[in-house]
N, CA, C and O atoms as a Tinker XYZ file with bonds, in Angstrom:
   444  protein
     1  N     48.775000  -64.633000  -61.932000    73     2
     2  CA    49.925000  -64.773000  -61.068000    64     1     3
     3  C     50.890000  -65.768000  -61.712000    63     2     4     5
     4  O     50.484000  -66.853000  -62.126000    81     3
     5  N     52.150000  -65.401000  -61.795000    73     3     6
     6  CA    53.160000  -66.276000  -62.387000    64     5     7
     7  C     53.930000  -66.991000  -61.289000    63     6     8     9
     8  O     54.157000  -66.451000  -60.207000    81     7
     9  N     54.319000  -68.196000  -61.592000    73     7    10
    10  CA    55.112000  -68.991000  -60.662000    64     9    11
    11  C     56.431000  -69.356000  -61.316000    63    10    12    13
    12  O     56.498000  -69.574000  -62.526000    81    11
    13  N     57.452000  -69.419000  -60.529000    73    11    14
    14  CA    58.762000  -69.851000  -61.020000    64    13    15
    15  C     59.070000  -71.219000  -60.435000    63    14    16    17
    16  O     58.801000  -71.497000  -59.267000    81    15
    17  N     59.629000  -72.045000  -61.264000    73    15    18
    18  CA    60.050000  -73.365000  -60.799000    64    17    19
    19  C     61.564000  -73.352000  -60.694000    63    18    20    21
    20  O     62.266000  -73.024000  -61.651000    81    19
    21  N     62.046000  -73.706000  -59.540000    73    19    22
    22  CA    63.490000  -73.762000  -59.315000    64    21    23
    23  C     63.891000  -75.219000  -59.204000    63    22    24    25
    24  O     63.374000  -75.965000  -58.373000    81    23
    25  N     64.813000  -75.603000  -60.048000    73    23    26
    26  CA    65.296000  -76.982000  -60.028000    64    25    27
    27  C     66.654000  -76.994000  -59.352000    63    26    28    29
    28  O     67.575000  -76.289000  -59.766000    81    27
    29  N     66.768000  -77.790000  -58.321000    73    27    30
    30  CA    68.048000  -77.923000  -57.621000    64    29    31
    31  C     68.659000  -79.245000  -58.045000    63    30    32    33
    32  O     68.093000  -80.304000  -57.772000    81    31
    33  N     69.810000  -79.201000  -58.710000    73    31    34
    34  CA    70.422000  -80.454000  -59.147000    64    33    35
    35  C     70.844000  -81.308000  -57.959000    63    34    36    37
    36  O     71.046000  -80.807000  -56.853000    81    35
    37  N     70.969000  -82.577000  -58.205000    73    35    38
    38  CA    71.426000  -83.526000  -57.191000    64    37    39
    39  C     72.786000  -83.081000  -56.683000    63    38    40    41
    40  O     73.681000  -82.788000  -57.476000    81    39
    41  N     72.944000  -83.030000  -55.396000    73    39    42
    42  CA    74.205000  -82.603000  -54.797000    64    41    43
    43  C     75.074000  -83.815000  -54.504000    63    42    44    45
    44  O     74.649000  -84.745000  -53.818000    81    43
    45  N     76.267000  -83.797000  -55.017000    73    43    46
    46  CA    77.173000  -84.910000  -54.777000    64    45    47
    47  C     78.195000  -84.506000  -53.728000    63    46    48    49
    48  O     78.844000  -83.467000  -53.848000    81    47
    49  N     78.329000  -85.314000  -52.724000    73    47    50
    50  CA    79.309000  -85.082000  -51.672000    64    49    51
    51  C     80.403000  -86.114000  -51.844000    63    50    52    53
    52  O     80.137000  -87.316000  -51.840000    81    51
    53  N     81.634000  -85.649000  -51.996000    73    51    54
    54  CA    82.747000  -86.573000  -52.163000    64    53    55
    55  C     83.320000  -86.931000  -50.803000    63    54    56    57
    56  O     83.776000  -86.066000  -50.056000    81    55
    57  N     83.289000  -88.219000  -50.498000    73    55    58
    58  CA    83.866000  -88.691000  -49.248000    64    57    59
    59  C     85.349000  -88.938000  -49.424000    63    58    60    61
    60  O     85.813000  -89.264000  -50.517000    81    59
    61  N     86.086000  -88.780000  -48.342000    73    59    62
    62  CA    87.518000  -89.052000  -48.344000    64    61    63
    63  C     87.721000  -90.539000  -48.605000    63    62    64    65
    64  O     86.989000  -91.356000  -48.046000    81    63
    65  N     88.706000  -90.924000  -49.447000    73    63    66
    66  CA    88.931000  -92.346000  -49.732000    64    65    67
    67  C     89.126000  -93.159000  -48.457000    63    66    68    69
    68  O     89.871000  -92.759000  -47.563000    81    67
    69  N     88.462000  -94.281000  -48.383000    73    67    70
    70  CA    88.587000  -95.163000  -47.226000    64    69    71
    71  C     87.756000  -94.742000  -46.040000    63    70    72    73
    72  O     87.786000  -95.396000  -44.997000    81    71
    73  N     87.008000  -93.653000  -46.181000    73    71    74
    74  CA    86.196000  -93.195000  -45.055000    64    73    75
    75  C     84.828000  -93.850000  -45.099000    63    74    76    77
    76  O     84.427000  -94.447000  -46.098000    81    75
    77  N     84.138000  -93.721000  -44.002000    73    75    78
    78  CA    82.752000  -94.170000  -43.960000    64    77    79
    79  C     81.990000  -93.246000  -43.029000    63    78    80    81
    80  O     82.587000  -92.494000  -42.259000    81    79
    81  N     80.688000  -93.307000  -43.103000    73    79    82
    82  CA    79.880000  -92.482000  -42.209000    64    81    83
    83  C     80.026000  -93.005000  -40.795000    63    82    84    85
    84  O     80.156000  -94.210000  -40.579000    81    83
    85  N     80.006000  -92.108000  -39.845000    73    83    86
    86  CA    80.147000  -92.496000  -38.445000    64    85    87
    87  C     79.356000  -91.513000  -37.595000    63    86    88    89
    88  O     78.611000  -90.686000  -38.120000    81    87
    89  N     79.520000  -91.605000  -36.292000    73    87    90
    90  CA    78.910000  -90.644000  -35.382000    64    89    91
    91  C     79.963000  -90.163000  -34.405000    63    90    92    93
    92  O     80.852000  -90.914000  -34.003000    81    91
    93  N     79.849000  -88.899000  -34.031000    73    91    94
    94  CA    80.749000  -88.359000  -33.025000    64    93    95
    95  C     80.302000  -88.853000  -31.657000    63    94    96    97
    96  O     79.279000  -89.524000  -31.526000    81    95
    97  N     81.082000  -88.513000  -30.650000    73    95    98
    98  CA    80.742000  -88.906000  -29.281000    64    97    99
    99  C     79.391000  -88.330000  -28.860000    63    98   100   101
   100  O     78.709000  -88.903000  -28.011000    81    99
   101  N     79.004000  -87.200000  -29.450000    73    99   102
   102  CA    77.719000  -86.584000  -29.114000    64   101   103
   103  C     76.587000  -87.123000  -29.985000    63   102   104   105
   104  O     75.461000  -86.633000  -29.899000    81   103
   105  N     76.865000  -88.122000  -30.821000    73   103   106
   106  CA    75.830000  -88.731000  -31.642000    64   105   107
   107  C     75.513000  -87.992000  -32.927000    63   106   108   109
   108  O     74.487000  -88.264000  -33.550000    81   107
   109  N     76.374000  -87.053000  -33.346000    73   107   110
   110  CA    76.151000  -86.327000  -34.587000    64   109   111
   111  C     76.611000  -87.203000  -35.747000    63   110   112   113
   112  O     77.766000  -87.627000  -35.768000    81   111
   113  N     75.726000  -87.487000  -36.725000    73   111   114
   114  CA    76.170000  -88.261000  -37.887000    64   113   115
   115  C     77.300000  -87.507000  -38.582000    63   114   116   117
   116  O     77.249000  -86.281000  -38.680000    81   115
   117  N     78.309000  -88.209000  -39.061000    73   115   118
   118  CA    79.479000  -87.561000  -39.637000    64   117   119
   119  C     79.850000  -88.164000  -40.976000    63   118   120   121
   120  O     79.620000  -89.346000  -41.229000    81   119
   121  N     80.432000  -87.325000  -41.836000    73   119   122
   122  CA    80.952000  -87.772000  -43.113000    64   121   123
   123  C     82.322000  -87.150000  -43.318000    63   122   124   125
   124  O     82.458000  -85.928000  -43.266000    81   123
   125  N     83.340000  -87.971000  -43.550000    73   123   126
   126  CA    84.695000  -87.491000  -43.823000    64   125   127
   127  C     84.755000  -87.098000  -45.295000    63   126   128   129
   128  O     84.614000  -87.950000  -46.172000    81   127
   129  N     84.962000  -85.816000  -45.568000    73   127   130
   130  CA    84.888000  -85.260000  -46.910000    64   129   131
   131  C     86.253000  -85.026000  -47.528000    63   130   132   133
   132  O     87.272000  -85.014000  -46.837000    81   131
   133  N     86.257000  -84.835000  -48.861000    73   131   134
   134  CA    87.455000  -84.382000  -49.555000    64   133   135
   135  C     87.594000  -82.870000  -49.437000    63   134   136   137
   136  O     88.707000  -82.354000  -49.338000    81   135
   137  N     86.466000  -82.156000  -49.448000    73   135   138
   138  CA    86.490000  -80.699000  -49.337000    64   137   139
   139  C     85.142000  -80.205000  -48.823000    63   138   140   141
   140  O     84.149000  -80.932000  -48.853000    81   139
   141  N     85.122000  -78.970000  -48.357000    73   139   142
   142  CA    83.875000  -78.332000  -47.955000    64   141   143
   143  C     83.250000  -77.712000  -49.203000    63   142   144   145
   144  O     83.922000  -76.973000  -49.923000    81   143
   145  N     81.989000  -77.998000  -49.467000    73   143   146
   146  CA    81.277000  -77.467000  -50.628000    64   145   147
   147  C     80.464000  -76.245000  -50.204000    63   146   148   149
   148  O     80.004000  -76.177000  -49.065000    81   147
   149  N     80.279000  -75.270000  -51.115000    73   147   150
   150  CA    79.540000  -74.046000  -50.761000    64   149   151
   151  C     78.147000  -74.287000  -50.188000    63   150   152   153
   152  O     77.732000  -73.566000  -49.281000    81   151
   153  N     77.413000  -75.281000  -50.693000    73   151   154
   154  CA    76.051000  -75.503000  -50.198000    64   153   155
   155  C     76.031000  -75.858000  -48.714000    63   154   156   157
   156  O     75.022000  -75.640000  -48.043000    81   155
   157  N     77.132000  -76.402000  -48.194000    73   155   158
   158  CA    77.193000  -76.766000  -46.776000    64   157   159
   159  C     77.107000  -75.519000  -45.895000    63   158   160   161
   160  O     76.526000  -75.557000  -44.811000    81   159
   161  N     77.685000  -74.422000  -46.366000    73   159   162
   162  CA    77.684000  -73.170000  -45.616000    64   161   163
   163  C     76.343000  -72.445000  -45.736000    63   162   164   165
   164  O     75.937000  -71.739000  -44.814000    81   163
   165  N     75.658000  -72.615000  -46.863000    73   163   166
   166  CA    74.388000  -71.930000  -47.088000    64   165   167
   167  C     73.298000  -72.374000  -46.126000    63   166   168   169
   168  O     72.380000  -71.612000  -45.824000    81   167
   169  N     73.400000  -73.597000  -45.648000    73   167   170
   170  CA    72.378000  -74.104000  -44.735000    64   169   171
   171  C     72.635000  -73.687000  -43.278000    63   170   172   173
   172  O     71.836000  -73.995000  -42.394000    81   171
   173  N     73.738000  -72.995000  -43.034000    73   171   174
   174  CA    74.102000  -72.583000  -41.669000    64   173   175
   175  C     73.751000  -71.116000  -41.427000    63   174   176   177
   176  O     73.900000  -70.282000  -42.320000    81   175
   177  N     73.286000  -70.806000  -40.223000    73   175   178
   178  CA    73.024000  -69.418000  -39.839000    64   177   179
   179  C     74.331000  -68.670000  -39.624000    63   178   180   181
   180  O     74.488000  -67.530000  -40.063000    81   179
   181  N     75.264000  -69.322000  -38.945000    73   179   182
   182  CA    76.579000  -68.738000  -38.688000    64   181   183
   183  C     77.613000  -69.855000  -38.801000    63   182   184   185
   184  O     77.950000  -70.495000  -37.805000    81   183
   185  N     78.120000  -70.092000  -40.020000    73   183   186
   186  CA    79.062000  -71.201000  -40.210000    64   185   187
   187  C     80.479000  -70.843000  -39.766000    63   186   188   189
   188  O     80.951000  -69.728000  -39.989000    81   187
   189  N     81.131000  -71.786000  -39.150000    73   187   190
   190  CA    82.556000  -71.662000  -38.857000    64   189   191
   191  C     83.159000  -73.057000  -38.785000    63   190   192   193
   192  O     82.450000  -74.048000  -38.612000    81   191
   193  N     84.472000  -73.115000  -38.919000    73   191   194
   194  CA    85.188000  -74.392000  -38.918000    64   193   195
   195  C     86.145000  -74.410000  -37.742000    63   194   196   197
   196  O     86.902000  -73.462000  -37.531000    81   195
   197  N     86.108000  -75.485000  -36.985000    73   195   198
   198  CA    87.029000  -75.674000  -35.861000    64   197   199
   199  C     88.033000  -76.747000  -36.262000    63   198   200   201
   200  O     87.656000  -77.806000  -36.764000    81   199
   201  N     89.317000  -76.464000  -36.037000    73   199   202
   202  CA    90.370000  -77.443000  -36.321000    64   201   203
   203  C     90.854000  -78.031000  -35.005000    63   202   204   205
   204  O     91.198000  -77.317000  -34.063000    81   203
   205  N     90.869000  -79.349000  -34.975000    73   203   206
   206  CA    91.288000  -80.115000  -33.796000    64   205   207
   207  C     92.575000  -80.871000  -34.107000    63   206   208   209
   208  O     92.803000  -81.285000  -35.243000    81   207
   209  N     93.402000  -81.043000  -33.101000    73   207   210
   210  CA    94.588000  -81.894000  -33.210000    64   209   211
   211  C     94.403000  -83.066000  -32.256000    63   210   212   213
   212  O     94.241000  -82.887000  -31.049000    81   211
   213  N     94.432000  -84.269000  -32.822000    73   211   214
   214  CA    94.359000  -85.501000  -32.037000    64   213   215
   215  C     93.079000  -85.615000  -31.190000    63   214   216   217
   216  O     93.162000  -85.884000  -29.992000    81   215
   217  N     91.887000  -85.413000  -31.804000    73   215   218
   218  CA    90.657000  -85.584000  -31.020000    64   217   219
   219  C     90.428000  -87.052000  -30.685000    63   218   220   221
   220  O     90.952000  -87.933000  -31.367000    81   219
   221  N     89.659000  -87.317000  -29.653000    73   219   222
   222  CA    89.464000  -88.700000  -29.189000    64   221   223
   223  C     88.796000  -89.589000  -30.232000    63   222   224   225
   224  O     89.044000  -90.794000  -30.259000    81   223
   225  N     87.944000  -89.010000  -31.100000    73   223   226
   226  CA    87.291000  -89.840000  -32.112000    64   225   227
   227  C     88.152000  -90.078000  -33.353000    63   226   228   229
   228  O     87.830000  -90.950000  -34.160000    81   227
   229  N     89.244000  -89.316000  -33.523000    73   227   230
   230  CA    90.191000  -89.511000  -34.629000    64   229   231
   231  C     91.615000  -89.329000  -34.108000    63   230   232   233
   232  O     92.276000  -88.350000  -34.454000    81   231
   233  N     92.095000  -90.261000  -33.281000    73   231   234
   234  CA    93.434000  -90.117000  -32.694000    64   233   235
   235  C     94.523000  -90.042000  -33.764000    63   234   236   237
   236  O     94.499000  -90.766000  -34.760000    81   235
   237  N     95.474000  -89.145000  -33.525000    73   235   238
   238  CA    96.595000  -88.989000  -34.440000    64   237   239
   239  C     96.283000  -88.185000  -35.686000    63   238   240   241
   240  O     97.131000  -88.077000  -36.572000    81   239
   241  N     95.097000  -87.621000  -35.778000    73   239   242
   242  CA    94.680000  -86.871000  -36.970000    64   241   243
   243  C     94.402000  -85.411000  -36.625000    63   242   244   245
   244  O     94.212000  -85.047000  -35.465000    81   243
   245  N     94.384000  -84.599000  -37.663000    73   243   246
   246  CA    93.882000  -83.233000  -37.584000    64   245   247
   247  C     92.500000  -83.263000  -38.211000    63   246   248   249
   248  O     92.316000  -83.845000  -39.280000    81   247
   249  N     91.530000  -82.644000  -37.560000    73   247   250
   250  CA    90.148000  -82.682000  -38.033000    64   249   251
   251  C     89.610000  -81.259000  -38.133000    63   250   252   253
   252  O     89.739000  -80.467000  -37.200000    81   251
   253  N     89.004000  -80.946000  -39.278000    73   251   254
   254  CA    88.299000  -79.680000  -39.472000    64   253   255
   255  C     86.813000  -80.001000  -39.536000    63   254   256   257
   256  O     86.374000  -80.731000  -40.425000    81   255
   257  N     86.033000  -79.461000  -38.598000    73   255   258
   258  CA    84.589000  -79.738000  -38.564000    64   257   259
   259  C     83.812000  -78.436000  -38.741000    63   258   260   261
   260  O     84.113000  -77.420000  -38.113000    81   259
   261  N     82.806000  -78.492000  -39.611000    73   259   262
   262  CA    81.926000  -77.350000  -39.832000    64   261   263
   263  C     80.886000  -77.283000  -38.713000    63   262   264   265
   264  O     80.239000  -78.278000  -38.388000    81   263
   265  N     80.740000  -76.093000  -38.132000    73   263   266
   266  CA    79.744000  -75.839000  -37.089000    64   265   267
   267  C     78.726000  -74.824000  -37.597000    63   266   268   269
   268  O     79.015000  -74.028000  -38.492000    81   267
   269  N     77.532000  -74.864000  -37.014000    73   267   270
   270  CA    76.511000  -73.849000  -37.229000    64   269   271
   271  C     76.161000  -73.289000  -35.855000    63   270   272   273
   272  O     75.544000  -73.973000  -35.038000    81   271
   273  N     76.553000  -72.057000  -35.606000    73   271   274
   274  CA    76.438000  -71.435000  -34.283000    64   273   275
   275  C     77.131000  -72.305000  -33.240000    63   274   276   277
   276  O     78.360000  -72.370000  -33.225000    81   275
   277  N     76.388000  -72.965000  -32.380000    73   275   278
   278  CA    77.011000  -73.785000  -31.332000    64   277   279
   279  C     76.916000  -75.280000  -31.609000    63   278   280   281
   280  O     77.362000  -76.089000  -30.795000    81   279
   281  N     76.340000  -75.653000  -32.751000    73   279   282
   282  CA    76.112000  -77.070000  -33.036000    64   281   283
   283  C     77.048000  -77.588000  -34.123000    63   282   284   285
   284  O     77.201000  -76.941000  -35.159000    81   283
   285  N     77.675000  -78.738000  -33.909000    73   283   286
   286  CA    78.479000  -79.333000  -34.978000    64   285   287
   287  C     77.563000  -79.855000  -36.084000    63   286   288   289
   288  O     76.458000  -80.325000  -35.814000    81   287
   289  N     78.025000  -79.770000  -37.315000    73   287   290
   290  CA    77.297000  -80.372000  -38.430000    64   289   291
   291  C     77.887000  -81.753000  -38.689000    63   290   292   293
   292  O     78.826000  -82.168000  -38.009000    81   291
   293  N     77.347000  -82.455000  -39.657000    73   291   294
   294  CA    77.862000  -83.783000  -39.982000    64   293   295
   295  C     79.098000  -83.722000  -40.872000    63   294   296   297
   296  O     79.696000  -84.759000  -41.160000    81   295
   297  N     79.489000  -82.540000  -41.308000    73   295   298
   298  CA    80.586000  -82.395000  -42.259000    64   297   299
   299  C     81.923000  -82.169000  -41.565000    63   298   300   301
   300  O     82.060000  -81.267000  -40.738000    81   299
   301  N     82.896000  -82.988000  -41.905000    73   299   302
   302  CA    84.247000  -82.813000  -41.368000    64   301   303
   303  C     85.263000  -83.349000  -42.366000    63   302   304   305
   304  O     84.925000  -84.095000  -43.286000    81   303
   305  N     86.507000  -82.954000  -42.163000    73   303   306
   306  CA    87.623000  -83.428000  -42.977000    64   305   307
   307  C     88.728000  -83.828000  -42.020000    63   306   308   309
   308  O     89.085000  -83.059000  -41.128000    81   307
   309  N     89.276000  -85.029000  -42.195000    73   307   310
   310  CA    90.377000  -85.530000  -41.360000    64   309   311
   311  C     91.612000  -85.708000  -42.237000    63   310   312   313
   312  O     91.532000  -86.253000  -43.338000    81   311
   313  N     92.748000  -85.244000  -41.739000    73   311   314
   314  CA    94.011000  -85.374000  -42.465000    64   313   315
   315  C     95.122000  -85.703000  -41.463000    63   314   316   317
   316  O     94.918000  -85.672000  -40.249000    81   315
   317  N     96.302000  -86.019000  -42.005000    73   315   318
   318  CA    97.439000  -86.406000  -41.175000    64   317   319
   319  C     98.241000  -85.223000  -40.640000    63   318   320   321
   320  O     98.943000  -85.368000  -39.639000    81   319
   321  N     98.154000  -84.052000  -41.282000    73   319   322
   322  CA    98.964000  -82.918000  -40.834000    64   321   323
   323  C     98.148000  -81.624000  -40.814000    63   322   324   325
   324  O     97.105000  -81.509000  -41.457000    81   323
   325  N     98.659000  -80.668000  -40.061000    73   323   326
   326  CA    98.030000  -79.349000  -39.982000    64   325   327
   327  C     98.077000  -78.660000  -41.345000    63   326   328   329
   328  O     97.114000  -78.004000  -41.740000    81   327
   329  N     99.189000  -78.806000  -42.063000    73   327   330
   330  CA    99.317000  -78.201000  -43.388000    64   329   331
   331  C     98.262000  -78.754000  -44.348000    63   330   332   333
   332  O     97.670000  -77.999000  -45.119000    81   331
   333  N     98.027000  -80.067000  -44.305000    73   331   334
   334  CA    97.015000  -80.676000  -45.175000    64   333   335
   335  C     95.617000  -80.167000  -44.842000    63   334   336   337
   336  O     94.819000  -79.906000  -45.742000    81   335
   337  N     95.325000  -80.030000  -43.582000    73   335   338
   338  CA    93.981000  -79.610000  -43.175000    64   337   339
   339  C     93.746000  -78.147000  -43.536000    63   338   340   341
   340  O     92.624000  -77.777000  -43.882000    81   339
   341  N     94.778000  -77.305000  -43.465000    73   339   342
   342  CA    94.616000  -75.893000  -43.814000    64   341   343
   343  C     94.336000  -75.700000  -45.302000    63   342   344   345
   344  O     93.765000  -74.682000  -45.694000    81   343
   345  N     94.728000  -76.659000  -46.129000    73   343   346
   346  CA    94.469000  -76.565000  -47.569000    64   345   347
   347  C     92.988000  -76.682000  -47.908000    63   346   348   349
   348  O     92.570000  -76.245000  -48.980000    81   347
   349  N     92.193000  -77.256000  -47.028000    73   347   350
   350  CA    90.764000  -77.446000  -47.307000    64   349   351
   351  C     89.893000  -76.321000  -46.742000    63   350   352   353
   352  O     88.679000  -76.324000  -46.944000    81   351
   353  N     90.491000  -75.370000  -46.043000    73   351   354
   354  CA    89.736000  -74.241000  -45.497000    64   353   355
   355  C     89.457000  -73.258000  -46.641000    63   354   356   357
   356  O     90.395000  -72.848000  -47.326000    81   355
   357  N     88.199000  -72.871000  -46.866000    73   355   358
   358  CA    87.902000  -71.915000  -47.939000    64   357   359
   359  C     88.704000  -70.623000  -47.778000    63   358   360   361
   360  O     88.895000  -70.133000  -46.665000    81   359
   361  N     89.168000  -70.081000  -48.900000    73   359   362
   362  CA    90.064000  -68.920000  -48.882000    64   361   363
   363  C     89.418000  -67.656000  -48.316000    63   362   364   365
   364  O     90.132000  -66.753000  -47.881000    81   363
   365  N     88.109000  -67.570000  -48.313000    73   363   366
   366  CA    87.432000  -66.375000  -47.811000    64   365   367
   367  C     87.269000  -66.372000  -46.291000    63   366   368   369
   368  O     86.775000  -65.395000  -45.729000    81   367
   369  N     87.677000  -67.445000  -45.622000    73   367   370
   370  CA    87.524000  -67.518000  -44.162000    64   369   371
   371  C     88.740000  -66.908000  -43.465000    63   370   372   373
   372  O     89.840000  -66.888000  -44.018000    81   371
   373  N     88.529000  -66.414000  -42.247000    73   371   374
   374  CA    89.592000  -65.796000  -41.452000    64   373   375
   375  C     89.836000  -66.598000  -40.185000    63   374   376   377
   376  O     88.908000  -67.110000  -39.559000    81   375
   377  N     91.111000  -66.692000  -39.824000    73   375   378
   378  CA    91.504000  -67.505000  -38.671000    64   377   379
   379  C     91.401000  -66.731000  -37.364000    63   378   380   381
   380  O     91.786000  -65.565000  -37.271000    81   379
   381  N     90.862000  -67.426000  -36.347000    73   379   382
   382  CA    90.877000  -66.934000  -34.973000    64   381   383
   383  C     91.788000  -67.859000  -34.178000    63   382   384   385
   384  O     91.651000  -69.080000  -34.249000    81   383
   385  N     92.699000  -67.294000  -33.436000    73   383   386
   386  CA    93.576000  -68.116000  -32.604000    64   385   387
   387  C     92.778000  -68.700000  -31.444000    63   386   388   389
   388  O     91.748000  -68.157000  -31.044000    81   387
   389  N     93.263000  -69.793000  -30.921000    73   387   390
   390  CA    92.595000  -70.416000  -29.773000    64   389   391
   391  C     92.760000  -69.511000  -28.552000    63   390   392   393
   392  O     93.672000  -68.686000  -28.491000    81   391
   393  N     91.868000  -69.681000  -27.592000    73   391   394
   394  CA    92.011000  -68.938000  -26.342000    64   393   395
   395  C     92.108000  -69.923000  -25.182000    63   394   396   397
   396  O     91.939000  -71.128000  -25.363000    81   395
   397  N     92.378000  -69.405000  -24.011000    73   395   398
   398  CA    92.640000  -70.255000  -22.839000    64   397   399
   399  C     91.443000  -71.099000  -22.420000    63   398   400   401
   400  O     91.610000  -72.070000  -21.683000    81   399
   401  N     90.250000  -70.753000  -22.869000    73   399   402
   402  CA    89.053000  -71.491000  -22.470000    64   401   403
   403  C     88.671000  -72.604000  -23.443000    63   402   404   405
   404  O     87.749000  -73.373000  -23.174000    81   403
   405  N     89.378000  -72.693000  -24.575000    73   403   406
   406  CA    89.109000  -73.760000  -25.544000    64   405   407
   407  C     89.527000  -75.116000  -24.999000    63   406   408   409
   408  O     90.420000  -75.216000  -24.159000    81   407
   409  N     88.875000  -76.144000  -25.484000    73   407   410
   410  CA    89.292000  -77.516000  -25.209000    64   409   411
   411  C     90.737000  -77.657000  -25.701000    63   410   412   413
   412  O     91.075000  -77.095000  -26.743000    81   411
   413  N     91.592000  -78.382000  -24.990000    73   411   414
   414  CA    93.002000  -78.500000  -25.385000    64   413   415
   415  C     93.227000  -79.042000  -26.800000    63   414   416   417
   416  O     94.268000  -78.761000  -27.394000    81   415
   417  N     92.293000  -79.802000  -27.353000    73   415   418
   418  CA    92.489000  -80.349000  -28.705000    64   417   419
   419  C     92.141000  -79.347000  -29.805000    63   418   420   421
   420  O     92.447000  -79.595000  -30.971000    81   419
   421  N     91.508000  -78.218000  -29.464000    73   419   422
   422  CA    91.198000  -77.186000  -30.460000    64   421   423
   423  C     92.439000  -76.344000  -30.687000    63   422   424   425
   424  O     93.017000  -75.807000  -29.743000    81   423
   425  N     92.854000  -76.228000  -31.969000    73   423   426
   426  CA    94.038000  -75.411000  -32.240000    64   425   427
   427  C     93.706000  -74.086000  -32.920000    63   426   428   429
   428  O     94.458000  -73.121000  -32.787000    81   427
   429  N     92.580000  -74.027000  -33.653000    73   427   430
   430  CA    92.168000  -72.764000  -34.257000    64   429   431
   431  C     90.732000  -72.870000  -34.768000    63   430   432   433
   432  O     90.177000  -73.959000  -34.916000    81   431
   433  N     90.154000  -71.699000  -35.030000    73   431   434
   434  CA    88.794000  -71.608000  -35.553000    64   433   435
   435  C     88.810000  -70.668000  -36.745000    63   434   436   437
   436  O     89.533000  -69.672000  -36.751000    81   435
   437  N     88.006000  -70.991000  -37.760000    73   435   438
   438  CA    87.918000  -70.176000  -38.974000    64   437   439
   439  C     86.487000  -69.689000  -39.156000    63   438   440   441
   440  O     85.543000  -70.477000  -39.097000    81   439
   441  N     86.329000  -68.362000  -39.381000    73   439   442
   442  CA    84.992000  -67.804000  -39.619000    64   441   443
   443  C     84.959000  -67.096000  -40.966000    63   442   444
   444  O     83.923000  -66.558000  -41.356000    81   443
């Protein structure tokens, strides 16, 4: 019987300058990133990104947070404008407009 050894290189996550690890109001550990890396999506069953405008934990900012099904992950990106935040959304994702039942701070979702 033959065995294969798979070596996974050390994964480097680039944090946004001046950021630090924190926790959301729900106690989810968080990291403010420079970009979303492919490995972050591989660990999710159903990954999607929610974009918020002026959330209570980052007032005055636009925040893109990666979710897995119904649970937020620790990965997010905070920027000053909607245009800046849209630049970090992977090109293969598609936008869903918000609906009337969304929290008022949610402006769009990407799947």
